[in-house]
N, C-alpha and C positions, 0 to 999 in steps of 0.2 A: 536599531541593532541588526546587523547582518548575521544570518545563521547559515551554517553549512548544511547541505543535504547529503546524508550518508546512506547509501543503498547497499544492503547486505548482499552477499553472493546469492543467497537463496531468493531474495526478492528480485534480483537481477535475472535469475533463471525463470522465476514466475513471469516477469514482464516479457522477456524474450520468447518464452514458450507461447504465451498468449498472442503475441504479435505474429509469430511464425504460423501458428494454427489458423488465426484469423486471416492473415494475408493470403494463405493458400486457397481460402474459400471466398473471401470478400475483401479484396485489397483496399477498397475505399473505407470499409469499417476499421481496418487496421490503422489507416492514416488518421481516422477520427479518434481512435483509441489513444494514439500517441499524443494528439493534441489535448485530449481530455485528461490524460495522465499528467502532462506538463502543467495544465491548469490546476489540477488537484495538488501537485507538489508546490506550486506557487502559493496556493491558498494556505497550505500547511506552514510554509516558511513565513508567511505574513501573519497568520493567526494560528499558532501552534496548538492552542487549546480547543480548536474547532471540533475535533473528533470526539466521539463519545468514549468513555473509559470502558475497556474490555474487562468484564468481571472474571476473575480467576482466583483460585486459592494458592497458586504458586507465587511465592514471594519474589522470585526473580522476574516475574512478568507484571508485578504491580506497577501501575502507571501506563501500561500499554493502552494505546488508543486506536480507534478505527475510524476511517473516513472513506466514504464511498466515492468511486470514480463516476462522475456524472454520465448518465446514459449508457452505462455498462454494468454488468452484474459482477463487479469486482470491488473489493475493499482493500485499502492500504492500511497495514498494521504498523504502528510506529511508536517510538518513544520521543517525547519532547525533552530536550536538554537545553540548558541556558544558551548554548552556542551552536546547537545543531538539532536537526530532525533526523532521527535514525530509523530508517525504514527496514523492518525485519522481514516482512512478507507482503505480497500483493496477491490476494487469493480470490478465486472465482467463488461465487455464492453457492454453486452446486457441490462444492467440496465439503467434507466434514471439517469445518474450520476449527471447531473446538479441539478435535483430536490432532489436527495438524499443528496448532499452536502449542498444545500440551506436549508434543513430541520435540519441541525445540530444545 
């Protein structure tokens, strides 16, 4: 079964912000990040339950999962739907992830 990858505006901003920041300092790391992110998305599309369930008390976030981008301190936060993976955020581990997700 083929799934669609849906990337929210917020997740797109997260990704582009990290690429821009990293590219200004270490262009090769930015290129490696793009490759690692593509690989992580491919993993999620082929094995959507691979990420761990994000524990929350908010009903609208039930089923939210997290999957780390290999070799980078970022995680993809997503919902797995029968026909799509919906990425809601891609967050750096230095951020207050719980607060960021609770503010959605």
